[in-house]
C-alpha positions in Angstrom: 9.8 -17.2 -6.4 8.5 -14.5 -8.6 5.9 -12.2 -7.1 4.4 -8.6 -7.2 1.6 -6.4 -6.0 -0.4 -3.9 -8.2 -2.2 -1.5 -5.8 -5.5 -0.5 -7.2 -6.3 2.1 -4.6 -4.3 4.9 -2.9 -4.6 6.4 0.6 -7.8 8.4 0.6 -9.3 7.0 -2.4 -13.1 6.1 -2.2 -13.8 2.4 -1.9 -17.1 0.6 -2.7 -18.2 -2.8 -1.7 -16.5 -5.3 -4.2 -13.6 -3.0 -5.3 -10.2 -4.6 -5.5 -7.5 -2.9 -3.4 -4.7 -4.7 -4.8 -3.8 -7.6 -7.0 -1.2 -10.1 -5.9 0.8 -12.1 -8.5 3.0 -15.1 -7.7 4.3 -18.3 -9.3 3.7 -20.2 -6.0 0.3 -21.2 -4.9 1.4 -22.4 -1.4 2.0 -18.6 -0.5 -1.5 -17.3 -1.5 -3.2 -17.8 1.9 -0.3 -16.0 3.9 0.0 -13.2 1.3 -3.9 -12.6 1.2 -3.9 -12.3 5.1 -0.8 -10.0 5.1 -2.2 -7.8 2.4 -5.5 -7.7 4.0 -4.1 -6.5 7.2 -2.2 -3.8 5.4 -5.3 -1.8 4.4 -7.8 0.0 6.8 -11.2 1.1 5.4 -12.8 4.0 7.2 -15.7 6.5 6.6 -13.2 9.2 7.7 -10.8 10.5 5.0 -7.3 10.2 6.5 -4.9 13.2 7.2 -2.6 13.9 4.2 0.9 12.5 4.8 3.6 13.4 2.5 5.8 10.8 0.7 9.0 12.8 1.0 9.7 13.9 4.4 13.4 15.1 4.2 16.0 15.9 1.6 19.5 14.5 2.4 22.4 15.9 0.5 26.0 16.9 0.9 25.0 19.8 3.2 23.0 17.6 5.6 19.2 17.1 6.1 16.5 19.6 5.5 12.7 19.3 5.6 11.0 18.9 2.2 
């Protein structure tokens, strides 16, 4: 199976009715219903902007772990 997701919106982006949040590509039609449900459940739309959460939390190197 070949598949991929293109995220059209990031955390904190404004969303209007009808906006695409993500586009899912696959070569298997039989997985579409499950993928649609799982992708839909991965998003939460709210009128309150979420608190910023950094992508990188820590740096790990030969000296150990340190906060970013």
